[in-house]
C-alpha positions as CSV (number, residue, x, y, z in Angstrom):
1,M,-117.2,-189.1,-30.0
2,R,-113.8,-188.5,-30.2
3,S,-112.2,-185.4,-28.7
4,T,-110.3,-183.3,-31.2
5,R,-107.7,-181.2,-30.3
6,Y,-106.0,-177.9,-31.8
7,F,-102.7,-177.8,-29.8
8,I,-98.7,-178.1,-30.2
9,Y,-97.5,-179.7,-26.5
10,F,-98.3,-183.6,-27.4
11,I,-96.3,-183.1,-30.6
12,A,-93.2,-181.4,-28.5
13,L,-93.6,-183.9,-25.6
14,S,-93.8,-186.8,-28.1
15,C,-90.7,-185.6,-29.7
16,F,-89.0,-185.2,-26.3
17,V,-89.7,-188.9,-25.2
18,S,-88.6,-190.4,-28.5
19,C,-85.4,-188.2,-29.4
20,T,-83.9,-188.9,-26.0
21,K,-84.6,-192.3,-24.9
22,D,-81.6,-194.5,-26.2
23,D,-81.1,-198.4,-25.8
24,S,-80.1,-198.4,-22.1
25,N,-83.3,-197.2,-21.0
26,T,-85.4,-199.4,-23.5
27,Q,-86.4,-201.7,-20.3
28,Q,-87.5,-199.0,-18.4
29,A,-89.7,-196.8,-21.1
30,N,-91.7,-199.9,-21.7
31,E,-93.2,-199.5,-18.4
32,I,-94.8,-196.7,-18.9
33,P,-98.5,-197.3,-19.7
34,D,-99.4,-196.9,-23.2
35,F,-100.7,-193.3,-23.7
36,I,-103.8,-192.9,-25.8
37,T,-103.6,-190.0,-28.0
38,P,-106.8,-187.8,-29.2
39,N,-106.6,-186.3,-32.7
40,T,-104.1,-183.5,-33.0
41,T,-104.1,-180.7,-35.5
42,V,-100.8,-178.2,-35.9
43,I,-100.7,-175.5,-38.1
44,S,-96.9,-174.6,-38.6
45,I,-94.3,-173.2,-40.8
46,D,-91.9,-175.0,-43.1
47,S,-88.0,-173.4,-42.1
48,N,-87.2,-173.8,-45.5
49,D,-89.7,-171.8,-47.9
50,N,-91.8,-170.1,-44.9
51,S,-95.1,-172.1,-46.5
52,L,-97.9,-173.6,-44.1
53,L,-98.4,-176.3,-43.7
54,E,-100.8,-178.8,-41.4
55,I,-99.9,-181.3,-39.6
56,S,-102.5,-183.9,-38.1
57,V,-102.2,-187.4,-36.0
58,D,-105.0,-189.9,-36.1
59,D,-105.9,-191.2,-32.6
60,T,-106.4,-194.3,-33.8
61,S,-103.4,-195.3,-36.5
62,T,-101.0,-192.9,-35.0
63,S,-100.5,-192.1,-38.4
64,V,-99.2,-188.6,-39.7
65,S,-100.6,-186.6,-42.6
66,I,-99.2,-183.3,-44.0
67,V,-101.6,-180.5,-45.9
68,N,-99.2,-177.9,-47.3
69,L,-101.8,-175.6,-47.5
70,T,-100.1,-172.6,-49.1
71,S,-99.5,-174.8,-52.5
72,E,-102.7,-176.0,-51.4
73,F,-105.0,-173.2,-51.7
74,G,-102.4,-170.4,-51.5
75,I,-102.6,-169.3,-47.6
76,R,-99.7,-167.6,-46.5
77,S,-97.7,-167.9,-43.4
78,D,-97.6,-164.0,-43.3
79,D,-102.1,-164.1,-43.3
80,F,-104.2,-163.2,-40.6
81,S,-105.7,-166.4,-38.3
82,N,-108.0,-167.1,-35.7
83,I,-110.0,-170.2,-34.2
84,I,-113.5,-170.2,-33.0
85,G,-114.6,-174.3,-32.1
86,N,-112.9,-176.5,-34.7
87,T,-113.4,-173.9,-38.2
88,L,-109.7,-172.3,-38.9
89,T,-110.2,-169.1,-40.6
90,W,-107.4,-166.8,-42.5
91,F,-107.5,-163.8,-44.1
92,R,-106.0,-161.2,-46.0
93,R,-106.7,-157.5,-46.3
94,E,-107.1,-156.8,-50.3
95,A,-108.4,-153.3,-49.7
96,P,-111.1,-152.9,-50.0
97,N,-111.8,-156.3,-49.8
98,F,-111.1,-159.6,-47.9
99,K,-109.2,-162.4,-48.8
100,V,-110.6,-165.7,-46.8
101,W,-110.2,-169.3,-45.9
102,R,-112.4,-170.9,-43.4
103,R,-111.2,-174.6,-43.1
104,N,-113.1,-176.8,-40.9
105,L,-110.5,-178.9,-39.1
106,N,-112.6,-182.1,-38.3
107,T,-114.0,-182.5,-42.0
108,K,-110.7,-180.8,-43.5
109,N,-113.1,-178.6,-45.6
110,T,-112.1,-175.5,-47.0
111,D,-113.7,-172.7,-48.5
112,T,-112.0,-169.8,-50.3
113,F,-114.4,-166.0,-50.5
114,S,-113.1,-163.2,-51.9
115,D,-115.3,-160.2,-52.8
116,I,-117.2,-160.8,-49.5
117,C,-120.4,-158.4,-49.8
118,A,-119.4,-156.0,-52.2
119,I,-117.5,-153.9,-49.6
120,S,-116.0,-150.9,-51.1
121,E,-114.7,-147.7,-50.6
122,E,-114.2,-148.9,-46.6
123,F,-110.7,-150.0,-44.8
124,P,-111.2,-153.7,-44.6
125,A,-109.8,-154.8,-40.6
126,F,-110.6,-158.3,-39.6
127,V,-112.3,-161.2,-40.1
128,L,-113.7,-164.0,-38.3
129,G,-114.9,-167.4,-39.0
130,L,-117.4,-169.7,-37.6
131,D,-118.4,-172.7,-40.0
132,S,-121.6,-171.4,-41.1
133,R,-121.1,-167.5,-40.7
134,L,-118.3,-165.0,-41.9
135,V,-117.7,-161.9,-39.9
136,T,-116.5,-159.0,-41.0
137,F,-115.4,-155.8,-39.7
138,S,-114.3,-153.2,-41.6
139,E,-114.2,-148.9,-41.3
140,V,-115.3,-146.1,-43.5
141,D,-114.5,-142.4,-42.7
142,F,-117.6,-139.6,-43.9
143,G,-115.1,-136.7,-43.9
144,Q,-116.9,-135.0,-40.3
145,G,-117.5,-138.8,-38.8
146,S,-116.7,-142.3,-39.1
147,A,-118.0,-145.5,-39.1
148,A,-117.6,-149.8,-37.9
149,N,-118.9,-151.6,-40.6
150,I,-120.2,-155.3,-39.3
151,R,-120.8,-157.6,-42.1
152,I,-122.5,-160.9,-41.4
153,T,-122.6,-163.6,-43.9
154,E,-123.4,-167.4,-44.9
155,N,-122.3,-167.0,-48.8
156,G,-120.2,-164.3,-48.7
157,T,-122.7,-162.5,-51.0
158,N,-125.8,-162.2,-48.9
159,C,-125.4,-159.8,-46.2
160,T,-126.6,-158.5,-43.2
161,L,-125.1,-154.9,-42.6
162,T,-124.6,-153.5,-38.8
163,Q,-122.9,-150.3,-38.8
164,L,-121.6,-148.6,-35.5
165,F,-120.8,-144.7,-35.5
166,D,-118.1,-142.7,-34.5
167,T,-117.3,-146.3,-33.0
168,G,-113.6,-148.7,-32.9
169,I,-113.7,-151.6,-32.3
170,L,-111.2,-152.9,-29.6
171,S,-111.5,-156.8,-29.7
172,S,-114.5,-159.4,-30.5
173,T,-115.5,-162.9,-29.9
174,I,-118.5,-164.9,-31.2
175,E,-120.1,-167.7,-29.0
176,K,-123.7,-168.0,-30.2
177,D,-123.4,-164.4,-30.5
178,L,-121.2,-161.9,-31.2
179,W,-120.0,-159.7,-28.8
180,L,-118.0,-156.6,-29.1
181,F,-115.6,-154.5,-26.9
182,T,-116.1,-151.2,-28.8
183,S,-114.3,-147.3,-28.0
184,M,-116.4,-144.2,-28.5
185,G,-113.5,-142.6,-30.7
186,T,-114.6,-138.8,-29.5
187,G,-112.0,-139.0,-27.2
188,S,-114.0,-140.3,-24.2
189,V,-112.5,-142.7,-21.8
190,E,-115.6,-144.7,-21.9
191,N,-115.5,-148.3,-23.3
192,T,-118.9,-150.8,-24.5
193,I,-119.1,-153.9,-24.5
194,Q,-122.0,-155.2,-27.2
195,K,-123.8,-158.0,-27.6
196,L,-125.1,-158.6,-31.1
197,D,-126.6,-161.5,-32.6
198,I,-125.5,-163.3,-35.2
199,D,-128.8,-163.5,-37.3
200,S,-130.2,-160.1,-37.7
201,G,-127.1,-158.5,-36.3
202,V,-129.1,-156.2,-33.9
203,I,-127.6,-154.8,-30.5
204,K,-129.1,-157.3,-27.7
205,A,-127.5,-156.1,-24.8
206,A,-124.3,-153.1,-23.6
207,V,-122.4,-152.0,-20.6
208,S,-119.8,-149.4,-20.1
209,I,-116.0,-150.1,-18.8
210,S,-113.9,-146.9,-18.7
211,E,-111.3,-149.1,-19.5
212,S,-109.3,-150.6,-22.6
213,S,-110.2,-154.6,-23.0
214,V,-107.4,-156.6,-24.0
215,S,-109.2,-159.6,-25.2
216,I,-113.0,-161.2,-24.5
217,T,-114.0,-164.3,-24.4
218,Q,-117.1,-166.2,-23.3
219,N,-117.2,-170.1,-21.6
220,A,-121.1,-171.3,-20.9
221,N,-122.6,-168.8,-19.9
222,D,-119.3,-166.4,-18.5
223,L,-118.2,-163.8,-20.5
224,Y,-114.4,-163.1,-19.3
225,V,-113.0,-159.7,-20.0
226,F,-109.0,-159.2,-19.7
227,F,-107.2,-156.8,-19.0
228,N,-103.3,-156.3,-18.4
229,D,-103.3,-157.1,-14.5
230,R,-106.8,-159.4,-14.1
231,Y,-110.1,-160.1,-15.9
232,H,-113.8,-159.7,-15.4
233,V,-116.3,-162.1,-15.4
234,Y,-119.7,-161.3,-16.7
235,D,-123.5,-162.6,-16.6
236,A,-123.5,-163.5,-20.6
237,N,-127.2,-163.1,-20.5
238,T,-127.5,-159.6,-18.3
239,L,-123.8,-158.1,-18.1
240,S,-123.5,-158.1,-14.5
241,L,-120.3,-158.0,-13.1
242,K,-119.7,-161.6,-11.6
243,N,-116.1,-161.2,-10.4
244,V,-113.0,-159.7,-10.9
245,V,-109.7,-161.9,-10.5
246,P,-106.1,-160.6,-10.7
247,F,-103.7,-162.4,-12.4
248,I,-99.9,-161.7,-13.5
249,P,-99.1,-162.4,-17.0
250,S,-96.8,-165.0,-17.8
251,V,-93.4,-164.8,-19.2
252,G,-93.1,-165.6,-22.5
253,L,-96.8,-165.4,-23.4
254,I,-98.1,-162.4,-24.7
255,M,-101.4,-161.3,-26.3
256,R,-101.5,-159.9,-29.9
257,N,-104.8,-159.1,-31.6
258,G,-107.1,-160.4,-28.8
259,F,-104.9,-164.0,-29.7
260,F,-102.5,-166.0,-27.1
261,L,-99.1,-166.4,-28.5
262,F,-97.1,-169.1,-27.7
263,S,-92.8,-168.3,-28.6
264,V,-91.8,-171.6,-28.1
265,F,-90.7,-173.9,-30.6
266,R,-88.2,-172.6,-33.5
267,R,-88.6,-175.7,-35.9
268,F,-91.0,-178.9,-36.2
269,H,-90.3,-181.6,-38.6
270,V,-92.5,-184.9,-39.1
271,D,-91.2,-188.9,-39.9
272,N,-90.6,-192.4,-38.9
273,I,-87.2,-191.6,-37.8
274,G,-86.8,-188.9,-35.4
275,C,-87.4,-185.1,-34.9
276,T,-87.1,-182.2,-34.5
277,T,-89.5,-178.8,-33.2
278,T,-90.5,-175.7,-35.3
279,Q,-92.3,-172.2,-34.7
280,S,-96.2,-172.2,-34.2
281,I,-97.9,-169.6,-35.5
282,F,-100.5,-169.3,-33.0
């Protein structure tokens, strides 16, 4: 099976090598072993008209294909986005509902959703996308209380609703199950990690934490909960704490809405002659 990578570093490295090479070091460059590249996909912003571009490099032919996601599907560079596995999801808040685009980066198939689950009279917060699921998060105010409404759907119409009363969702992720980091929203300093079944929306496990998490993610049987100065490792099945690891965040690497933001490149252009770089949306 081919490996696929979704990152910008291969393009940057290729540009650096090709743009700095000249005729005087051709012999030396020829001595470098061939580098077999994986399939690579870059999502970038066109500096001319601010449109969103998908740039793909095929590992067999090293051919480059470019899809203008703005002109093809109407996705804007300021739409919110997240990626889970090989599924890239963009969403736009169109109160009280969402406009959602879900793109499989392997097959290049794109699904568009609007008026999801007939959401009304709620504040649309955010959306997570899987290849076979959409999970929407919205908030509703009852006057004397509030609730976080979580809807799980395959097609945007048949939806499973889970309500968490007087609860705010600080961060979330999906890996087999839906993981939530929530606060009670009542002045309490206690926050909770909750594990929900991705099919039924039923809460399967929970553990209380006295601090607010920046982000959570799962790798196999380990759940990672990130804070500003450290991260905790929990057993994803029992939610027992396995390890606490301190760290110092790298300069230039920050967290925004639970996603890593790399402020590395300003411009990007691909052709058969030369190269420059561009700003990535991730």
